[in-house]
PyMOL Python script that loads the backbone (N, CA, C, O; Angstrom):
from pymol import cmd

cmd.read_pdbstr("""\
ATOM      1  N   MET A   1     -12.127 -35.619  45.652  1.00  0.00           N
ATOM      2  CA  MET A   1     -12.563 -34.869  46.304  1.00  0.00           C
ATOM      3  C   MET A   1     -14.002 -35.869  47.485  1.00  0.00           C
ATOM      4  O   MET A   1     -15.083 -36.403  47.234  1.00  0.00           O
ATOM      5  N   ILE A   2     -13.297 -35.694  48.551  1.00  0.00           N
ATOM      6  CA  ILE A   2     -14.198 -36.423  49.594  1.00  0.00           C
ATOM      7  C   ILE A   2     -14.623 -35.334  50.316  1.00  0.00           C
ATOM      8  O   ILE A   2     -13.983 -34.331  50.633  1.00  0.00           O
ATOM      9  N   PHE A   3     -16.393 -35.790  50.669  1.00  0.00           N
ATOM     10  CA  PHE A   3     -17.252 -34.258  51.483  1.00  0.00           C
ATOM     11  C   PHE A   3     -16.638 -33.043  51.141  1.00  0.00           C
ATOM     12  O   PHE A   3     -16.460 -32.312  52.116  1.00  0.00           O
ATOM     13  N   GLY A   4     -16.218 -32.551  49.949  1.00  0.00           N
ATOM     14  CA  GLY A   4     -16.176 -31.350  49.462  1.00  0.00           C
ATOM     15  C   GLY A   4     -14.699 -30.994  50.051  1.00  0.00           C
ATOM     16  O   GLY A   4     -14.434 -29.861  50.452  1.00  0.00           O
ATOM     17  N   LEU A   5     -13.696 -32.146  50.066  1.00  0.00           N
ATOM     18  CA  LEU A   5     -12.857 -31.518  50.965  1.00  0.00           C
ATOM     19  C   LEU A   5     -11.751 -32.144  49.775  1.00  0.00           C
ATOM     20  O   LEU A   5     -11.824 -33.265  49.272  1.00  0.00           O
ATOM     21  N   GLY A   6     -10.498 -30.869  49.417  1.00  0.00           N
ATOM     22  CA  GLY A   6      -9.298 -31.165  48.631  1.00  0.00           C
ATOM     23  C   GLY A   6      -7.976 -31.819  49.185  1.00  0.00           C
ATOM     24  O   GLY A   6      -8.175 -32.138  50.358  1.00  0.00           O
ATOM     25  N   THR A   7      -6.594 -32.163  48.743  1.00  0.00           N
ATOM     26  CA  THR A   7      -6.472 -33.306  48.974  1.00  0.00           C
ATOM     27  C   THR A   7      -4.935 -32.184  50.010  1.00  0.00           C
ATOM     28  O   THR A   7      -3.860 -32.764  50.164  1.00  0.00           O
ATOM     29  N   PRO A   8      -5.060 -30.991  50.463  1.00  0.00           N
ATOM     30  CA  PRO A   8      -4.648 -30.215  51.344  1.00  0.00           C
ATOM     31  C   PRO A   8      -5.280 -30.491  52.598  1.00  0.00           C
ATOM     32  O   PRO A   8      -4.777 -31.079  53.555  1.00  0.00           O
ATOM     33  N   GLU A   9      -6.332 -30.052  52.511  1.00  0.00           N
ATOM     34  CA  GLU A   9      -7.237 -30.130  53.822  1.00  0.00           C
ATOM     35  C   GLU A   9      -7.226 -31.845  54.647  1.00  0.00           C
ATOM     36  O   GLU A   9      -6.969 -32.053  55.833  1.00  0.00           O
ATOM     37  N   ILE A  10      -7.568 -32.837  53.643  1.00  0.00           N
ATOM     38  CA  ILE A  10      -7.702 -34.398  54.491  1.00  0.00           C
ATOM     39  C   ILE A  10      -5.935 -34.315  54.604  1.00  0.00           C
ATOM     40  O   ILE A  10      -5.777 -34.828  55.711  1.00  0.00           O
ATOM     41  N   LEU A  11      -4.538 -33.967  54.099  1.00  0.00           N
ATOM     42  CA  LEU A  11      -3.309 -33.835  54.984  1.00  0.00           C
ATOM     43  C   LEU A  11      -3.607 -33.267  56.513  1.00  0.00           C
ATOM     44  O   LEU A  11      -3.547 -33.703  57.663  1.00  0.00           O
ATOM     45  N   VAL A  12      -3.895 -32.272  55.972  1.00  0.00           N
ATOM     46  CA  VAL A  12      -4.134 -31.114  57.345  1.00  0.00           C
ATOM     47  C   VAL A  12      -4.592 -32.365  58.778  1.00  0.00           C
ATOM     48  O   VAL A  12      -3.952 -32.754  59.755  1.00  0.00           O
ATOM     49  N   ILE A  13      -5.921 -32.662  58.285  1.00  0.00           N
ATOM     50  CA  ILE A  13      -6.200 -33.561  59.180  1.00  0.00           C
ATOM     51  C   ILE A  13      -5.857 -34.819  59.450  1.00  0.00           C
ATOM     52  O   ILE A  13      -5.929 -35.214  60.614  1.00  0.00           O
ATOM     53  N   LEU A  14      -5.341 -35.830  58.221  1.00  0.00           N
ATOM     54  CA  LEU A  14      -4.505 -36.705  59.182  1.00  0.00           C
ATOM     55  C   LEU A  14      -3.047 -36.590  60.236  1.00  0.00           C
ATOM     56  O   LEU A  14      -2.592 -37.396  61.048  1.00  0.00           O
ATOM     57  N   VAL A  15      -2.521 -35.056  59.762  1.00  0.00           N
ATOM     58  CA  VAL A  15      -1.607 -34.829  60.532  1.00  0.00           C
ATOM     59  C   VAL A  15      -1.872 -34.465  62.084  1.00  0.00           C
ATOM     60  O   VAL A  15      -1.138 -34.609  63.062  1.00  0.00           O
ATOM     61  N   VAL A  16      -3.124 -33.964  61.970  1.00  0.00           N
ATOM     62  CA  VAL A  16      -4.002 -33.304  63.668  1.00  0.00           C
ATOM     63  C   VAL A  16      -3.905 -34.480  64.166  1.00  0.00           C
ATOM     64  O   VAL A  16      -3.099 -34.699  65.069  1.00  0.00           O
ATOM     65  N   VAL A  17      -4.846 -35.608  63.579  1.00  0.00           N
ATOM     66  CA  VAL A  17      -4.858 -36.844  64.069  1.00  0.00           C
ATOM     67  C   VAL A  17      -4.090 -38.094  64.680  1.00  0.00           C
ATOM     68  O   VAL A  17      -4.272 -39.007  65.485  1.00  0.00           O
ATOM     69  N   LEU A  18      -2.989 -37.520  63.701  1.00  0.00           N
ATOM     70  CA  LEU A  18      -1.551 -38.516  64.082  1.00  0.00           C
ATOM     71  C   LEU A  18      -0.994 -38.261  65.533  1.00  0.00           C
ATOM     72  O   LEU A  18      -0.675 -39.034  66.436  1.00  0.00           O
ATOM     73  N   VAL A  19      -0.998 -36.500  65.390  1.00  0.00           N
ATOM     74  CA  VAL A  19      -0.939 -35.668  66.816  1.00  0.00           C
ATOM     75  C   VAL A  19      -1.077 -36.084  67.927  1.00  0.00           C
ATOM     76  O   VAL A  19      -0.333 -36.379  68.862  1.00  0.00           O
ATOM     77  N   ILE A  20      -2.947 -36.074  67.570  1.00  0.00           N
ATOM     78  CA  ILE A  20      -3.625 -36.149  69.268  1.00  0.00           C
ATOM     79  C   ILE A  20      -3.198 -37.753  69.699  1.00  0.00           C
ATOM     80  O   ILE A  20      -2.926 -38.174  70.823  1.00  0.00           O
ATOM     81  N   PHE A  21      -3.225 -38.235  68.854  1.00  0.00           N
ATOM     82  CA  PHE A  21      -3.652 -40.003  68.952  1.00  0.00           C
ATOM     83  C   PHE A  21      -1.792 -41.013  68.912  1.00  0.00           C
ATOM     84  O   PHE A  21      -1.464 -42.119  69.343  1.00  0.00           O
ATOM     85  N   GLY A  22      -1.000 -39.894  68.162  1.00  0.00           N
ATOM     86  CA  GLY A  22       0.323 -40.702  68.208  1.00  0.00           C
ATOM     87  C   GLY A  22       0.031 -41.808  67.005  1.00  0.00           C
ATOM     88  O   GLY A  22      -0.921 -42.159  66.307  1.00  0.00           O
ATOM     89  N   PRO A  23       1.536 -42.169  67.201  1.00  0.00           N
ATOM     90  CA  PRO A  23       1.413 -43.398  65.393  1.00  0.00           C
ATOM     91  C   PRO A  23       0.902 -44.299  66.647  1.00  0.00           C
ATOM     92  O   PRO A  23      -0.327 -44.273  66.584  1.00  0.00           O
ATOM     93  N   LYS A  24       1.305 -45.074  67.743  1.00  0.00           N
ATOM     94  CA  LYS A  24       1.332 -45.910  68.359  1.00  0.00           C
ATOM     95  C   LYS A  24      -0.545 -46.828  68.215  1.00  0.00           C
ATOM     96  O   LYS A  24      -1.074 -47.922  68.019  1.00  0.00           O
ATOM     97  N   ASN A  25      -0.884 -45.200  68.523  1.00  0.00           N
ATOM     98  CA  ASN A  25      -2.674 -46.012  69.197  1.00  0.00           C
ATOM     99  C   ASN A  25      -3.227 -45.703  67.510  1.00  0.00           C
ATOM    100  O   ASN A  25      -4.382 -46.118  67.414  1.00  0.00           O
ATOM    101  N   LEU A  26      -2.589 -44.936  65.818  1.00  0.00           N
ATOM    102  CA  LEU A  26      -3.497 -45.363  65.153  1.00  0.00           C
ATOM    103  C   LEU A  26      -4.253 -46.325  64.576  1.00  0.00           C
ATOM    104  O   LEU A  26      -5.391 -46.090  64.169  1.00  0.00           O
ATOM    105  N   PRO A  27      -3.554 -47.756  64.472  1.00  0.00           N
ATOM    106  CA  PRO A  27      -3.814 -48.879  64.264  1.00  0.00           C
ATOM    107  C   PRO A  27      -5.008 -49.437  65.339  1.00  0.00           C
ATOM    108  O   PRO A  27      -5.863 -50.062  64.712  1.00  0.00           O
ATOM    109  N   LYS A  28      -5.184 -49.395  66.263  1.00  0.00           N
ATOM    110  CA  LYS A  28      -6.393 -49.235  67.297  1.00  0.00           C
ATOM    111  C   LYS A  28      -7.336 -48.960  66.808  1.00  0.00           C
ATOM    112  O   LYS A  28      -8.336 -49.677  66.761  1.00  0.00           O
ATOM    113  N   LEU A  29      -7.182 -47.512  66.188  1.00  0.00           N
ATOM    114  CA  LEU A  29      -7.664 -46.210  66.126  1.00  0.00           C
ATOM    115  C   LEU A  29      -9.149 -47.052  64.504  1.00  0.00           C
ATOM    116  O   LEU A  29     -10.297 -47.438  64.278  1.00  0.00           O
ATOM    117  N   GLY A  30      -7.778 -46.805  63.948  1.00  0.00           N
ATOM    118  CA  GLY A  30      -8.444 -48.062  62.525  1.00  0.00           C
ATOM    119  C   GLY A  30      -9.692 -48.560  62.575  1.00  0.00           C
ATOM    120  O   GLY A  30     -10.842 -48.166  62.378  1.00  0.00           O
ATOM    121  N   SER A  31      -8.902 -49.939  63.028  1.00  0.00           N
ATOM    122  CA  SER A  31      -9.135 -51.010  63.602  1.00  0.00           C
ATOM    123  C   SER A  31     -10.773 -51.139  64.133  1.00  0.00           C
ATOM    124  O   SER A  31     -11.684 -51.899  63.805  1.00  0.00           O
ATOM    125  N   ALA A  32     -10.686 -50.091  65.049  1.00  0.00           N
ATOM    126  CA  ALA A  32     -12.119 -49.777  66.336  1.00  0.00           C
ATOM    127  C   ALA A  32     -13.050 -48.686  64.744  1.00  0.00           C
ATOM    128  O   ALA A  32     -14.175 -48.983  64.345  1.00  0.00           O
ATOM    129  N   LEU A  33     -12.394 -47.772  64.278  1.00  0.00           N
ATOM    130  CA  LEU A  33     -13.195 -47.162  63.240  1.00  0.00           C
ATOM    131  C   LEU A  33     -13.979 -48.279  62.120  1.00  0.00           C
ATOM    132  O   LEU A  33     -15.181 -48.260  61.856  1.00  0.00           O
ATOM    133  N   GLY A  34     -13.346 -48.871  61.769  1.00  0.00           N
ATOM    134  CA  GLY A  34     -13.527 -50.398  60.714  1.00  0.00           C
ATOM    135  C   GLY A  34     -14.847 -51.011  61.414  1.00  0.00           C
ATOM    136  O   GLY A  34     -15.995 -51.096  60.978  1.00  0.00           O
ATOM    137  N   LYS A  35     -14.288 -51.411  62.658  1.00  0.00           N
ATOM    138  CA  LYS A  35     -15.646 -52.451  63.385  1.00  0.00           C
ATOM    139  C   LYS A  35     -16.672 -51.651  63.510  1.00  0.00           C
ATOM    140  O   LYS A  35     -17.735 -52.247  63.336  1.00  0.00           O
ATOM    141  N   THR A  36     -16.786 -50.424  63.767  1.00  0.00           N
ATOM    142  CA  THR A  36     -17.797 -49.548  63.583  1.00  0.00           C
ATOM    143  C   THR A  36     -18.759 -49.351  62.384  1.00  0.00           C
ATOM    144  O   THR A  36     -19.979 -49.223  62.487  1.00  0.00           O
ATOM    145  N   VAL A  37     -18.014 -49.345  61.187  1.00  0.00           N
ATOM    146  CA  VAL A  37     -18.420 -49.166  60.195  1.00  0.00           C
ATOM    147  C   VAL A  37     -19.350 -50.379  59.490  1.00  0.00           C
ATOM    148  O   VAL A  37     -20.359 -50.279  58.793  1.00  0.00           O
ATOM    149  N   LYS A  38     -18.679 -51.450  59.905  1.00  0.00           N
ATOM    150  CA  LYS A  38     -19.160 -52.739  59.851  1.00  0.00           C
ATOM    151  C   LYS A  38     -20.308 -53.078  60.267  1.00  0.00           C
ATOM    152  O   LYS A  38     -21.168 -53.719  59.663  1.00  0.00           O
ATOM    153  N   ASN A  39     -20.338 -52.615  61.389  1.00  0.00           N
ATOM    154  CA  ASN A  39     -21.539 -52.995  62.444  1.00  0.00           C
ATOM    155  C   ASN A  39     -22.884 -51.896  62.438  1.00  0.00           C
ATOM    156  O   ASN A  39     -24.008 -51.861  62.939  1.00  0.00           O
ATOM    157  N   VAL A  40     -22.260 -51.260  61.783  1.00  0.00           N
ATOM    158  CA  VAL A  40     -23.481 -49.284  61.037  1.00  0.00           C
ATOM    159  C   VAL A  40     -23.839 -50.795  60.049  1.00  0.00           C
ATOM    160  O   VAL A  40     -24.480 -51.576  60.752  1.00  0.00           O
ATOM    161  N   ARG A  41     -23.715 -51.065  59.371  1.00  0.00           N
ATOM    162  CA  ARG A  41     -23.470 -51.627  57.821  1.00  0.00           C
ATOM    163  C   ARG A  41     -25.079 -52.540  57.899  1.00  0.00           C
ATOM    164  O   ARG A  41     -26.179 -52.291  57.407  1.00  0.00           O
ATOM    165  N   GLU A  42     -24.634 -53.530  58.654  1.00  0.00           N
ATOM    166  CA  GLU A  42     -24.848 -54.916  59.002  1.00  0.00           C
ATOM    167  C   GLU A  42     -26.323 -54.312  60.294  1.00  0.00           C
ATOM    168  O   GLU A  42     -27.064 -55.043  60.950  1.00  0.00           O
ATOM    169  N   GLY A  43     -26.312 -53.800  60.281  1.00  0.00           N
ATOM    170  CA  GLY A  43     -27.649 -52.621  61.279  1.00  0.00           C
ATOM    171  C   GLY A  43     -28.240 -52.494  60.319  1.00  0.00           C
ATOM    172  O   GLY A  43     -29.325 -53.005  60.040  1.00  0.00           O
ATOM    173  N   MET A  44     -27.300 -51.472  59.410  1.00  0.00           N
ATOM    174  CA  MET A  44     -28.862 -51.174  58.173  1.00  0.00           C
ATOM    175  C   MET A  44     -29.547 -51.953  57.357  1.00  0.00           C
ATOM    176  O   MET A  44     -30.564 -51.727  56.701  1.00  0.00           O
ATOM    177  N   GLU A  45     -28.671 -53.200  57.498  1.00  0.00           N
ATOM    178  CA  GLU A  45     -29.212 -54.367  56.513  1.00  0.00           C
ATOM    179  C   GLU A  45     -30.263 -55.334  56.704  1.00  0.00           C
ATOM    180  O   GLU A  45     -31.026 -56.007  56.011  1.00  0.00           O
ATOM    181  N   GLY A  46     -29.852 -55.022  58.605  1.00  0.00           N
ATOM    182  CA  GLY A  46     -30.583 -56.010  59.457  1.00  0.00           C
ATOM    183  C   GLY A  46     -32.306 -55.216  59.156  1.00  0.00           C
ATOM    184  O   GLY A  46     -33.388 -55.796  59.070  1.00  0.00           O
ATOM    185  N   GLU A  47     -32.070 -54.049  59.076  1.00  0.00           N
ATOM    186  CA  GLU A  47     -33.724 -53.268  59.106  1.00  0.00           C
ATOM    187  C   GLU A  47     -33.625 -53.346  58.167  1.00  0.00           C
ATOM    188  O   GLU A  47     -34.559 -54.145  58.099  1.00  0.00           O
ATOM    189  N   GLU A  48     -33.364 -53.273  57.321  1.00  0.00           N
ATOM    190  CA  GLU A  48     -33.947 -53.861  55.311  1.00  0.00           C
ATOM    191  C   GLU A  48     -34.520 -54.886  55.210  1.00  0.00           C
ATOM    192  O   GLU A  48     -35.429 -54.757  54.390  1.00  0.00           O
ATOM    193  N   SER A  49     -34.457 -56.175  55.748  1.00  0.00           N
ATOM    194  CA  SER A  49     -34.654 -57.512  55.788  1.00  0.00           C
ATOM    195  C   SER A  49     -35.831 -57.252  56.533  1.00  0.00           C
ATOM    196  O   SER A  49     -36.919 -57.649  56.115  1.00  0.00           O
ATOM    197  N   ASP A  50     -35.678 -56.372  58.024  1.00  0.00           N
ATOM    198  CA  ASP A  50     -37.059 -57.073  58.628  1.00  0.00           C
ATOM    199  C   ASP A  50     -38.189 -56.433  58.388  1.00  0.00           C
ATOM    200  O   ASP A  50     -39.330 -56.848  58.592  1.00  0.00           O
ATOM    201  N   LYS A  51     -37.579 -54.561  57.582  1.00  0.00           N
ATOM    202  CA  LYS A  51     -39.329 -54.305  56.892  1.00  0.00           C
ATOM    203  C   LYS A  51     -39.653 -55.152  55.903  1.00  0.00           C
ATOM    204  O   LYS A  51     -40.870 -55.202  55.726  1.00  0.00           O
ATOM    205  N   ASP A  52     -38.889 -55.978  55.047  1.00  0.00           N
ATOM    206  CA  ASP A  52     -39.142 -57.248  54.289  1.00  0.00           C
ATOM    207  C   ASP A  52     -40.356 -57.852  53.982  1.00  0.00           C
ATOM    208  O   ASP A  52     -41.283 -57.928  53.176  1.00  0.00           O
ATOM    209  N   GLU A  53     -39.568 -58.502  55.730  1.00  0.00           N
ATOM    210  CA  GLU A  53     -40.362 -60.013  55.841  1.00  0.00           C
ATOM    211  C   GLU A  53     -41.861 -58.505  56.437  1.00  0.00           C
ATOM    212  O   GLU A  53     -42.431 -57.883  55.541  1.00  0.00           O
ATOM    213  N   ASP A  54     -42.121 -58.288  57.566  1.00  0.00           N
ATOM    214  CA  ASP A  54     -43.247 -57.137  57.871  1.00  0.00           C
ATOM    215  C   ASP A  54     -43.916 -56.739  56.717  1.00  0.00           C
ATOM    216  O   ASP A  54     -45.095 -56.418  56.861  1.00  0.00           O
ATOM    217  N   ASP A  55     -43.328 -56.678  55.383  1.00  0.00           N
ATOM    218  CA  ASP A  55     -44.911 -56.344  53.950  1.00  0.00           C
ATOM    219  C   ASP A  55     -45.052 -57.393  53.493  1.00  0.00           C
ATOM    220  O   ASP A  55     -45.862 -57.409  52.567  1.00  0.00           O
ATOM    221  N   LYS A  56     -44.461 -58.619  53.820  1.00  0.00           N
ATOM    222  CA  LYS A  56     -44.553 -59.720  53.295  1.00  0.00           C
ATOM    223  C   LYS A  56     -45.605 -60.513  53.924  1.00  0.00           C
ATOM    224  O   LYS A  56     -46.438 -61.177  53.308  1.00  0.00           O
ATOM    225  N   SER A  57     -45.516 -60.407  55.123  1.00  0.00           N
ATOM    226  CA  SER A  57     -46.702 -61.135  55.990  1.00  0.00           C
ATOM    227  C   SER A  57     -48.161 -60.067  56.352  1.00  0.00           C
ATOM    228  O   SER A  57     -49.300 -60.268  56.773  1.00  0.00           O
ATOM    229  N   GLU A  58     -47.575 -59.190  56.031  1.00  0.00           N
ATOM    230  CA  GLU A  58     -49.012 -58.034  55.841  1.00  0.00           C
ATOM    231  C   GLU A  58     -50.142 -58.317  54.418  1.00  0.00           C
ATOM    232  O   GLU A  58     -51.337 -58.216  54.141  1.00  0.00           O
ATOM    233  N   LYS A  59     -49.279 -58.590  54.004  1.00  0.00           N
ATOM    234  CA  LYS A  59     -49.618 -59.068  52.577  1.00  0.00           C
ATOM    235  C   LYS A  59     -50.273 -60.279  52.408  1.00  0.00           C
ATOM    236  O   LYS A  59     -51.242 -60.453  51.669  1.00  0.00           O
ATOM    237  N   ASP A  60     -49.521 -61.444  53.375  1.00  0.00           N
ATOM    238  CA  ASP A  60     -50.311 -62.872  53.917  1.00  0.00           C
ATOM    239  C   ASP A  60     -51.402 -62.930  54.402  1.00  0.00           C
ATOM    240  O   ASP A  60     -52.399 -63.633  54.239  1.00  0.00           O
ATOM    241  N   GLU A  61     -51.026 -61.849  55.228  1.00  0.00           N
ATOM    242  CA  GLU A  61     -52.472 -61.759  56.326  1.00  0.00           C
ATOM    243  C   GLU A  61     -53.847 -61.176  55.005  1.00  0.00           C
ATOM    244  O   GLU A  61     -54.847 -61.862  54.794  1.00  0.00           O
ATOM    245  N   ASP A  62     -53.595 -59.931  54.335  1.00  0.00           N
ATOM    246  CA  ASP A  62     -54.544 -59.686  53.401  1.00  0.00           C
ATOM    247  C   ASP A  62     -55.387 -60.674  52.715  1.00  0.00           C
ATOM    248  O   ASP A  62     -56.598 -60.750  52.506  1.00  0.00           O
ATOM    249  N   SER A  63     -53.897 -61.749  52.296  1.00  0.00           N
ATOM    250  CA  SER A  63     -54.600 -62.296  51.058  1.00  0.00           C
ATOM    251  C   SER A  63     -56.058 -63.414  51.808  1.00  0.00           C
ATOM    252  O   SER A  63     -57.016 -63.884  51.196  1.00  0.00           O
ATOM    253  N   GLU A  64     -55.742 -63.534  53.160  1.00  0.00           N
ATOM    254  CA  GLU A  64     -56.453 -65.050  53.855  1.00  0.00           C
ATOM    255  C   GLU A  64     -57.924 -64.029  53.982  1.00  0.00           C
ATOM    256  O   GLU A  64     -58.963 -64.498  54.446  1.00  0.00           O
TER     257      GLU A  64
END
""", "prot")
cmd.dss("prot")
cmd.show_as("cartoon", "prot")
cmd.util.cbc("prot")
cmd.orient("prot")
């Protein structure tokens, strides 16, 4: 179960998406969605590394 949805609910959602966007546009939609998820993950990882660098620089300043 994904987000509390069972198999019938997921199938209905997929059919609705197929009807709205059509079979020719689904690969484009999937590719765009995948790129968006990748960019969001990279952005979140970048923020975490920025926070780590900020913490290290504050500790270095305190020790001087």
